[in-house]
DRENROTOR-643476 format. One record per atom (N, C-alpha, C): residue in one letter; x, y, z. Coordinates in steps of 0.001 Angstrom, whole numbers, plus 500000, padded with zeros to 6 digits. Layout:
AXYZ...
//
This chain:
M421125924398804311M421533923658803336M421591922261804074T421739921400803019T421740920009803562T423404919675803724T423407918664804377T424619918078804496T425192917749803287T424330917209802380T424884916371800694T425617917729800545M424971919264800546M425643919993799655M426369920245800459L427068920471801717L427724921010802543L429392919896802044D429000918415801977D430124918169801450D431014918136800327L429789918585799389L430990919033798428L431257920685798209S432049920446797436S432974922234797300S431946922810795854Q431610923860795155Q430890924184794631Q431631923940793070F433139923415793123F433898922957791770F433655921775791950Q433549920803792291Q433346918988792870Q431712919081792318S431100919760792355S429248919753792318S429381920374790879S430125920890790404S430367920848788648S430763920344787627G431919919352788882G432190918093787558G433825918280787545A434415919190788517A435669919737788821A435901918690789951E437072917986789785E437688917264790736E437935918352792361T438014918860792016T438395919977793870T439650919246794108C439921918634795210C441152918520796162C441192917011796068F440028916149796051F439865914899795839F440068913916794923H441547914152794225H442049913437792883H442887912478793555G443744912641794382G444645911943795031G446023911569793689R446329912953793277R447285912866792528R447939914132792842H447950914468794166H448889915542794834H450101915071795014L451198915810795421L452894915035795685L452846915570796956G453111914993797888G453336914869798902G452634916279799799A450994915673799281A450643916795800389A450433916919801738Q450418917937802631Q450409918218803876Q449365918967804034I448421919842803579I447150920500803986I446308919552803572Y445805919104802419Y445080917820801521Y445117916639802529D446029916399802645D446229915293802994D445682913935803646G444685913410803023G443812912436803948G442333913111803912L442019913945802901L440888914238803235L439979913860802208D438562913632802311D437548912958801486D436488913621801274G436370914817801688G435415915759801915G434101915749802752R434631914468803419R433756914634804731R434341914577805932N435958913904806369N436244913818807187N437007915314808109W435357915988807942W436565917770808164W436083917902809853R435603917214810595R434963917429811301R436149917422813069L436174917771813619L437264917923815125L437867916319814971A436914915629815446A437758914188815871A438623913362814709D437603913887813304D438406913197812630D440238914126812018Y440142915405812679Y440984915943812197Y442405915771813405V441606915863814561V442877915035815613V443405913453815419A442130912530814842A442763911287814170A444050911844813304R444384912379812722R444884912452811495R446533913592812689G445940913451813272G447427914347813939G446758915855814591G445903916274814024G446065917582814569G445786917906815906Y445580919083815957Y445909920012817272Y447282919439818153Q448298918318817657Q449441918037818369Q450837919241818675A450629919781817260A451621921478816972A451453921710818501L449866922396818259L449232923595819640L449706922795820785R449511921227821169R449758921099822346R451520921112822425K452103920787821413K453502920968821300K454239922441822154V453493923602821475V453891924676821742V453773925155823352L452154924975823354L451872925148824685L452051924084825891T451872923246825603T452267922462826762T453849921571826914G454514920955826051G455657920662825603G455095919373825111H456542918614824649H456731917207823669H457681916593823797D457258914984824256D458657914140824372D459607914886825343G458800915340826815G459861915818827466G460020916857827371A460210917707826480A461094918916826362A459201919711826994G460521920728827470G458683921927827911G458243922646826704P457628923362826934P456724924196826034P457315925211825255M457345925562823972M458094926085823458M457957927928823481T458395928521823482T458716929876823492T457930930646822355P457915931945822093P457147932541821228P458310932913820401E459336933026820653E460974933096820363E460683931702819796Q461093930850820002Q461076929424819142Q460459929010818213V459409929932818735V458255929462817531V457978929984816153I458163931749816404I458756932268815034I460146931689814501A461056931167815515A462156930965814851A462269929575813787E460899928816814371E460716927619813801E460243927900811715V459506929007812191V458793929308810890V459917930564810035K460674931176810634K461575931734809697K462472930356808821A463047929856809864A463619927885809349A462980927336808295S461888927959808367S461076926990807199S461051927612806345C461093929093805386C461229929902804745C459989929648803860L458723929479804832L457324929782804267L456828930903803892R456573931285802897R456214932316802465R454425932906802100G454081933997802001G452698934315802343G452051933856801209R451254932750801475R450448931891800350R449618932763799698G449572934230799689G447990935208799018G448190935401797820G450125935757797778G450350936731796514G451527937246796811A451677937739797937A453111938575797820A454301937916798640G454034936836799058G454944935987799055G455946936704799886F455586937370801091F456452937814802207F457026936696803491P457781936578803635P458699935710804652P457949935576805854T457162934723806173T456152934380807369T456679934791808791G457620934172809071G458165934511810288G458988936173810453L459340936606809455L459792937764809115L458853938630809733K457336938177808709K456125939113809374K455698939329810704W455546938065811450W455292937796812669W456213938463813603S457935938593813603S458706939187814184S458707940624814007F457634940868813244F457254942828813329F456360942904814427M455610942371815192M454470942716815878M455267942870817643P455111944316817610P455659944519818893P455115943420819687R455773942865820821R455206941846821680R455218942605822987Q455943943736823100Q455285944149824665Q454569945754824359F453575945463823323F452479946636823195F451174946102824544P451393947127824937P450449946974826246P448857946617825786G448596947097824789G447221946953824996G446629945826823810Q445578946041823336Q445018944794822610Q445812944807821823K446245943601820634K446200943236819465K446013942278818544Y445794942278817155Y444650941493816654Y445554940268815464L445020939405815259L445547938525814297L444344938086813292V444620937899812255V443575938251810832V443684937438810383C443013936133809636C442926935445808362C442277936104806986N443030936103806152N442718936458804738N442080935658804075S440637935506803886S440277934035803373S439221934740802665D439031936031801846D438667936754800913D439153936571799878E439023935376799478E439393934545798254E438643935176796605G438885936429796225G438366936669794852G439354936631793995E440641936495794074E441381936685792386E440559935354791381P440433935660790520P440020934587789346P440840933752788780G440516932973788756G440802931321789118G441277930611790096T441110931210791217T441665930695792366T440983930404793517C441088929244793945C439818928286794503C440229927197795491K442058927592796165K442112926658796625K441622926773798436D441473928109798774D441415928554800063D439795927961800470R439121928019799731R437715927349799961R437738926115800091D438673925319799256D438390924160799780D439216923858801377I440260924095801507I440574924345802958I439872924366804056L438829925666803862L437956926026804573L436742924810805072M436563924586804228M435358923397804001M435763921988804104F437012921685804320F437570920263804156F438737920037805308N438857921200805562N440365920768806786N440050922196807529P439088922809808060P439333923876809015P439635924011809990H439953922939810674H440382922976811862H441796923123811695I442732922909810681I444108922892810220I444452925295810669V443198925181809879V443528926784810160V443507927304811424I442361926713812265I442299927544812950I443447927046814285E443795925754814495E445385925846814837E446458926234814528G446492926675813098G447531927419812901G447474928786813382M445977929153813146M445946930810813662M446180930976815581A445928929797815848A445966929594817787A448011929767818298I448717928916817071I449833928834817188I450412930519816845A450304930903816051A450813932553815629A450213933497816386A449140933001817054A448872934140818328A449508933817819367H449670932433819669H450282932720820694H451910933305820782A452725933160819589A453706933514818982A454078934961819272M453009935693818785M452832936954819021M451956937565819774G451429937040820876G450832937519822014G450341937829822008I449235937704820742I447792938087820502I446114937047821480S445363937780821573S444014937158822342S442920937128821437V443048937878820378V441726938028819606V442153938098818218G441441937093817170G441679936876816217G439966936809815431Y440582937221813807Y439410936817813264Y439601936360811760N438877935486811106N438690935124809598N437999935668808839Y438398936260808130Y437819937449806907Y437137936605805955I436060935858805914I435623935340804757I435293935461803862H435130935492802055H434849935741800857H433388935688801010G432556936583800617G431304936824801095G430603935769799861E431180935475798729E429942934628797646E430809933134798125I430880932409799228I430978930989799909I430731930833800958F429463931120801357F429012931506802373F428801929852803183E428787928826802215E429084927836803154E430160927343803770A431331928162802895A432362927703803999A432201928520805180Y431680929486805245Y431638930901806349Y430841929731807297D429704929288806742D428831928385807673D429478926756808172R430559926523807640R431438925324808241R432244925984809304F433511927204808813F434150927753809420F433334927486810800E432022928204811198E431580928753812355E431394927001812831E431145925998812773E430760924561813316E432098924534813547A433238924539812814A434891924073813322A435301925116814642L434438926261814461L434732927120815561L434489926507816912E433104926431816837E432235926000818158E432818924525818108E433401923500817344E433932922322818036E435431922905818595A436305923409818097A437616923481818849A437403924397820357R436071925230820307R436277925765821978R435254924946822759A434460924155822031A434156922831823370A435145921659823384G436247921699822450G437478920625822902G438443921264823540G438594922703823992G439522923048824729G440445923430824016Y440656923801822543Y441364924233821384Y441180925747821596L440134926883822397L439945927961821827L439238928302823182G439499930059823096G438850930413824408G439782930728825463N439277930481826516N440450930667827844N441068929385828243D442475929891828676D442932928802829221D443481927624828298I443765927789827557I443505926583825942I444534925451826860L444242924097826743L444722923207827010L445474923163828498G445041923950829386G445244924404830648G446842924800830662S447183925631829903S448573926417829387S448069928003830296G447209928420830432G447003929790830480G446709930449829259F447127930452828134F446980931092826976F445384931370826756N445198932388826367N443787932663826062N443904933230824618F443113932949823793F442866932924822044F441369932893821748Q441160933943821714Q439188933790821370Q439679934030819582L438736933590819060L438934933780817712L437349933431817251H437181934845815682H436021934807815282H435797934624813893A434621934219813140A434513934237811794A433997935651811592A434531935990810255A433646937204809924A433712936932808426H431860937677808180H431640937217806452H431712938722805942G432372938148804919G432969939632803476G431537939616802734F431727940595801554F430347941204800994F431033940664799219G431999940044798841G432342939386798121G432875940618796913A433822941556797903A434145942710796971A435871942194796933Y435993942126795857Y437898941878795412Y438678942881796278I437872944196795985I438900945077796537I439559944773797926C438464943777798978C438721943321800214C439606942798800271G439908942037799398G441364940992799671G442817941483799615E442472942924799379E443656943762799848E443901944050801608E444767943831802068E444719943499803694E443705944989804015T444437945936803720T443860947195804792T442495947318803879A442477947333803140A440795947403802476A439542945791803640L440590944885803877L439985944355804357L439564944590806232L440771945606806567L440628946047807500L439383946532808347E438910947385807077E438224948439807366E436807947870806807S436651947232805896S435974946042806159S435009944922807495L436047944899807942L436333944422808995L435354945462810086E435717946696810184E435430947674811057E434317948061810467G433360947617809583G432131948094809367G431953948790808155K433557949763807620K433219950653806818K433338949964805691K433689951308804511K433380951325803257K434835950249802968G434926949216802389G436075948507801944G436999949071800791Q437577949951801469Q438032950745800573Q439808950852801264P441075950583800481P442201950412800861P442663951844802066R443575951600802820R444535952880803395R445819952946802591F446079954653803055F447665954617802616F448387953975803734K449744953793803647K450651953185804118K451756954164804030P452819953943804752P452352953890805919P451566954405806845P450632954380808036P451341953082808999P451135951661808334F451942950973808782F451772949429808167F450713948850809377P450010947860808639P449666946348809925P449577946486811287A451253946297811175A451469945505812337A452108947104813321S451623947998813206S451515949393814075S450239949727814127Y449454950135812893Y448210950240813043Y447585949551812207G446398948341812651G445827947945812236G444241947845812602L443969947052812832L442416946846813196L442249947527814482Y440988948346814174Y440713949740815235Y442057949885815888G442812950571814811G444174951235815013G444802950380815991K444921949433816261K445706948566816989K446798947714816302P448105947036816634P448907946073815941P448108945186815522T448462944458814268T447716943446813522T448706942614812662T448419941331812611T449078940800811774T448090939712811134I448141940005809224I447640939376808469I448156938337807630N447897937333807518N447923936163806721N447280935399806086N447213934849804687N446587934297803956N446024933109804654T444490932149804189T444444930874804704T445241929444804807E445906929637803301E446750928454803315E448141928851804062T448852930099804227T449803930356804966T449550929807806591F448400930181807251F447937929602808828F448009927956808431A447369927369807737A447497925810807494A448180925442807279A449814926022806693A450916925124806850A451760925164807807V451453926193809036V451522926096810348V452014924896811146P450876924351811379P450997923215812175P451883921882811458W452206921771810463W453299920762809803W454566921360810347I455016922509810170I455936923030810509I456387923177812140I455944923185812950I455865923754814537I456056921648814611R455329920731814239R455198919223814823R456381918622813949N457004919254812677N457980917961812102N459284919136812138G458953920460812264G460333921510812269G461101922095810761G461143923142811167G461080924276809932G461783924143808691E463390923157809360E464055922747808629E463859922004807535A462737920637807874A462249919670807300A461271920046806135Y460701921327806994Y459556921591805834Y460547922562804696L461406922958804575L462711923745803834L462901922670802984A463115921825803517A463760920898802674A463078919860801700I461525920179801597I460670919626801056I460744920720799570G460730922019800001G460470922874798847G461826923003798141K462264924071797644K463770924342797696K464222926008798689P465578926362798251P466021927383799304P465519928396798767N464741929513800188N463729930195800091N462338929952799376N462427928799799560N460844928647799238N460209927268799478G460157927244800888G460062925897801792G458529925368801584G458989923940801353G457422923385801423G456581923179800628T455273922794800823T454363922644799535T453479923725799376K452796923716798272K452090925281797478K450872924276796852I449408924952797102I448284924550796468I448177925494795066F448353924967794080F448098925573792925F446504924880792423S445495926496791855S444460926021791459S444585926151789773V444665924717789052V444678924381788125V443391924395787111V443448925815786117V442001926016785868V442143926123784290G441054926245783719G441282926730782254G441199925136781232D442138925493780145D441994924618779150D442786923063779806V442676922599780440V443252921305780834V442122920327781199Q442056918893781408Q441561917917781025Q441483917790782567R442075918080783504R441351917600784776R441662919265786038P440618920236785813P441084921135786583P440907920609787800G441247921315788892G441285921224790424G442832921875790873N442698921465792348N443899921904793239N444743920825793315Y445811921118793476Y446757920517793648Y448234920890794362E448070920012795393E449271920521796214E450555919656796113I451573920367795802I453414920216795158I454030920914795676P455469920552796059P456604920661796662P457104922524795754M457190922650796558M457667924418795989M458988923728794902G459042924290793741G460154924086792632G460056923067791878T458840922344792147T457888921052790890T457876921979789464P458299921410788347P458237921922787220P456878921911786735F456760922840786118F455439923246785739F454869922144784820S456005921800784172S455357920474782782S454983919296783889K455649919062785352K455234918178786050K453461918629786072L453599919276786840L451650920385787113L450710919874786151L451206920316784821L450574920255783787L450357918763783637E451013917639784014E451078916148783501E449594915667784803L450308916449785904L449292915862786790L447814916455786577A447315917614785753A446523918078785816A445802917435784364G446190916286783887G445801915853782517G446098916154781690G447034917336781216G447803918189780528G446524919170779302V446741919417778332V446059920463777751V444692919478777379R443445920339777035R442551919834775597R442881919056774772A442006917560774297A442768916966773357A442310917600772171G443657917157771277G443820918426770172G444583919301770498R444596919541771111R444861921480771210R446224921137772034Q447284922708771765Q448776923151772175Q448738923534773001L449157923720773857L449437924956774893L449771925826774201K449053926990774909K449699928535774384K450035929919775187A448971929582776372A449606930783777423A449500930325778592V449837930689779286V449491930449781018V450163931527781418I448713931746782956I448686933138783733I449267932336785006P450533932423785618P451071931628786623P450179931757787974G449403932894788265G449628933405789795G448187934006790072G446991933557789289G445544934654789170G445834935439788433S444697936139787473S444445937149786619S445201937939786800S445468938482787667S446454939981787869S448185939621787463A448906938413787656A450141937992787186A450121938261785389P451486939003785196P451166938729783774P451404937515783353V450642937354781921V450673936276781183V452101935473780794L452351934349780720L453842933999779715L453434933187778826T454404932855777980T454052932230776671T454564930635776737A454157929318776387A453960928146776500A454974927960776919Q455984928216775426Q457598927871775739Q458181928276777308V458385929859777576V458629930399778473V458165929044779460M457100929432779618M456011928389781498M457298926918781249M457210926429780199M457554924550779999M458892924520780835D459707925860780506D460744925625781043D460984925962782204T460082926244783195T460000926901784678T459189925906785365T459710926187786834T459556925696788230T458212926553788948M457435925959789959M456833926696790341M457382926981791340D457602928460791642D458100928427792983D458591930362792930Y458513931190793873Y458075932376793740Y459481933042792650D460512932530793147D461794933153792716D462133932759791065A461371931644790346A461707931176789562A460629931824788472I459418931836789225I458167932576788344I458691934208787912A459212934970788783A459533935908789087A460743936037787846K461522935703787472K462515935188786856K462358934941785355A460616934842785014A460306934272783827A459399935439783691G459471936485784572G458591937560784138G457255937805784186S456818937193785769S455668937420786325S455849937035787513M454415936880788203M454425936160789736M453776934811789951L454165934480791138L453905933489791408L452002933865792372G451572934654792989G450971935410792985G449872934367793993S448338934367793775S448058933420794623S447857932048794325G448511931510793238G448688930038792857G447346929592791904A446814930487791576A445967930333790018A446695929667788714V446790928700788244V447235928657787337V446392928308785443I445920929562785282I445427929585783884I445854929477782835V445241928223782476V445940927531780988V445115927491779938M445952928490779020M445261928633777779M445852927831776336D445111927199775565D445450926176774708D445251927574773404D446032926760772485D446088927482770949D444521928083770479S443452927913770945S442405928157770543S441319929851771082R442589929872772210R442077931444772522R442869932165771852C441177932853772213C442143934824771410C442623935373772472M443812935976772598M444516936600773495M443671938244773680V443290938409772621V442467940069772757V440813939945773529A440857938368773019A439311938322773386A439450938077775392S440524937465775259S440922936966777024S441448938164778001L441631939112777529L442290940777777836L440910941284777969L440202941121776485L438832941844777363L438297941291778386R438369940252778888R437748939594780222R438146940085781415L439550940388781069L440550940438782192L439836941956782802S440225942974781684S440273944294781920S438003945030782361Y437611943996781677Y436241943925782147Y435958944141783889F436507942962784142F436723942580785408F437452943787786563Y438681944221785996Y439449945177787145Y438578946574786734M438201946861785959M436820947803785830M436262948047786858H435510946883786641H434123946518787752H434673946626789121E435642946024789462E436223945834791119E436905946929791405S437400948134790580S437690949168791076S436948949758792014C437716950170793209C436608950643794883C436297952420794044G437435953168793036G437644954391792681G437853955103793582Q438519954542794399Q439285955581795391Q440281956659794606C441033956030793676C442269956801793253C441933956255791739T442320957937791671T441829958486790014T442391957569788835P443825957174789007P444536956408787950P443965954896787777C442753954440788946C442512953058788945C441011953290788682R440511954299788868R439283954533788668R439473954999787428E439872955833786806E439805956199785111E440278955029784313G441518954815784564G442513954021784081G442066952617783538T440908952036784334T440878950697784137T439380950461783120G438900952073783181G437735952266782278G438244952307781013W439425952792780817W440093952936779427W440375952125778786L441029951483779920L441816950070779095L440671949208778636W439981948815779581W438831948141779177W438071948169777690R437586949827777540R437517950404776584R437671950389774986V439278950862775527V440337950494774169V440302948611773698V440433948174774594V440364946672774272V439305946204773559E438166946708773901E436763946229773686E437188946926772004R437011948071771993R437176948744770356R438079947691769642I439410947186769952I439865946578769050I439224945113768998E438929944347770249E438105942980769623E436876943075768598H435833944228768507H435134944537768039H435482945190766262G436762945347766154G437368945161764767G437208946949764789Q436916947962765753Q437202949206764977Q438586949960765794G439484949158765779G440933949907766233G441965950273765683R442314950872766190R443900951686765490R444996951070765542M445462950958765040M447326950860765273M447489951335766582E447793952616766353E447991953230767555E447436952856769084D446286952482769028D445990951933770286D446575950755771290I447441950090769818I448432949400770641I449285950102772003E450253950919771477E450842952266772200E449905952896772905L448627953411772627L448011953981773855L447554952855775221L447204951640774393L447663950448775716L448096950449777130D449706950699776051D450888950214777026D450995951717778115S450665953220776804S450730954202778142S449893953695778657V448767953718778789V447719953897779682V448346953285781469A448691951835780537A448967950817781833A450307951318782625N451061952042781927N452031952343782447N451673953593783280D450946954218783153D450023955685783991D449831955258785387I449181953869785299I448528953211786211I449249952716787232L450388951705786848L451573951226787800L452433952392788615G452100952072789992G453001952625790958G451790953512791410R450918954105790734R450415955630791010R449168955258791595T448409954370792743T447396953561793478T448022953489795173I446736953728795322I446708953213796705I447437951636797317C446676951063796532C446480949739796534C447465949014795568A447192947667795122A447986946928793789A446606946490793220L445370947151793358L444603946484792206L445254947240790704G445363948652790773G445677949389789868G447131948609788724D447626948013789844D449074947168789172D448565946273788281A447464945785789236A446768943968788773A446296944168787662A445468945542787139A444475945730785915A445610945965784683A447154946837785187A447833946943784098A448636946014784027M449186945432784399M450175944310784218M449754942794783035P448663942853783299P447902941702781961P448173942224780789V447844943995780953V447808944265779710V449270944633778903R449923944712779620R451577945105779103R452058943602778565A451550942811779519A452607941043779086A451710940853777975M450259941245777887M449575940620776547M450273940973774997I450439942398775592I450497943089774118I452222942769774095K453431942956774930K454682941852774993K454598940886774152N453848940077774901N454036938260774062N453229937749773363F452384938757772953F450929938238771564F450632939990771126R451619940168771089R451406941493770133R450701941326768137D451350940369768432D450886939798766656D449200939383766815E448497939384767700E447366938828767429E446867940497767318F447114941440768549F446175942570768307F446751943351767085V447873943160766326V447893943580765114V446959943252764216H446770941677764169H446411941101763234H444416941731763941H443974941959764539H442878942202764773H442664943444764379I443514944388764133I443520945793764000I443611945643762417E444268945127762200E444498945295760030E443262944241759432H442846942950760289H441649942315759745H440464942314759978K440239943237761229K439007943223761787K438216941849762013R439163941193762695R438880939732762684R439606939080764138C439706938395764928C440754937438765230C441245936601764634L442497936855765072L443377935228764322L443069933800764617V442501933846765412V442785931960765592V441187931606765759G439758932606765475G438598932161765456G437777933360765499P436471933021765652P435332934245765513P435787935407766482G436288934893767650G436962936508768049G435725937064768634A434480935951769123A433778936481770033A433656937122771170A433482938695771476A434010938663772807A433491938113773922H433534938145774948H433420937203776126H433469938138777439A433128939736777417A432268940795778144A431482941596777072P430447942438778351P429773942929777755P429985944142776698S429795944729775224S430358945622774867S429977947014775511A430931948239775070A430154949531775541A429025949917775687A428343949729774120A427034949793774258A426449949318775265A426813947937775501A425580947406776301A425860947776777840S427211947911777764S427020948686779231S426580949798779899H426803950794778695H425961951933779065H424709952136779043R424002950993778292R422466950561778441R422449950321779951G423066949705780139G423077948942781965G423199950139782860S424164950781782188S424188951675783455S423053952905783385E422811953276782427E421676953907782938E420034953390783157Q420296952107783041Q419161951506783869Q419250951157785033T420381951093785371T420426951193787494T420643952279787880E420882953545786750E420666955245787241E419176954896787554A418669955099786534A417026955105786828A416674954302788083Q417008952814787922Q416415952207789135Q416633952960790617G418456953657790509G418545954033791937G417705955687791927A417085956020790586A416693957201791259A415109957124791533
//
């Protein structure tokens, strides 16, 4: 791949402004990036690896930070996991058994496969050293000597870039044995995924990292006690690790002050869909959605905001009125009836048919189900087929209750959250836009337009399945 291609993310090269638009609010992770200043020398010039030096060798006359001090700062920051669950990062780090006599592992979840989400790949492409530094600090805090960054299989250019950054960090003395002369050893490796959405679930990721089929594990035991290769393991998202250096340099309280109580710091939101300026926006937690929408240029010209999915396709959809009164943080979004999730803000204007939109989502989750759990394996297919029937003018009024019933039978009945991710959008669409489903059934057409399906019909899917089986035979 040429240098020119590596300098552009796949979103920027297609016309989206990705993260170089200059409209961030108080950026920390994307601060100062131009697409070409990603190398070690550039990162050090921006203050990179100062936090790691502070932790390992001391700063301004103070001695090195103890692991307990590092964890205390992260707890004080109220940094919550940026991958979707929003679990307090410092608390998760404290679960690692520090006195465990054997090998322990640190894993970065860069398997960014949530539809609408494109923030982590830009971090890996344009600021990879901030992830390396964050992981090294986390490893020191938990007494870990080996780490892996599991990178989504469909962004191979980001994997290549991260490998280059690892080589630079090793050569610069920031990875390997006796880092910065401190006696601390940390080996970090990149691992290439295979593009399966299910591998974004942490235990399925561990299975894949071990070379096995990417299917979720039963919990408990949890990874903190039985993770990679059966050893204690801590897993955090790319953006979570990228937030750590700023916290250590400036203090946990300063990070918390940027956001709001229980929601510290900045958050990167991938604003996609019917907006004038799609891309990644880093803003303080607690920023009103209306401000984020303004940064993204508002909805398309001549259109009105209709609905927003605030946390990636697995989050329940919210109406425009509810969303415009909401701030962008975990607690406010939860109170509004959805989830902040991965931070993918999918904006839909009044030209969008919600039945057709749900058809697209239902097809995705049916396709990505690993098939391990019967409710998910069978239920996701049921959901798609019923929505497909409604979209193509063959629906019955009882199908609305059938959808709600099937979704309810999936929720909470699977090993991992993919079943919930498939069910929650269905229930939210029916709850907030029931009139469109009723109109489809009564009038055999869409309420807002032609209502052309955006996913293969059942017949086409069946023909494709037959062809695949024939080829396999």
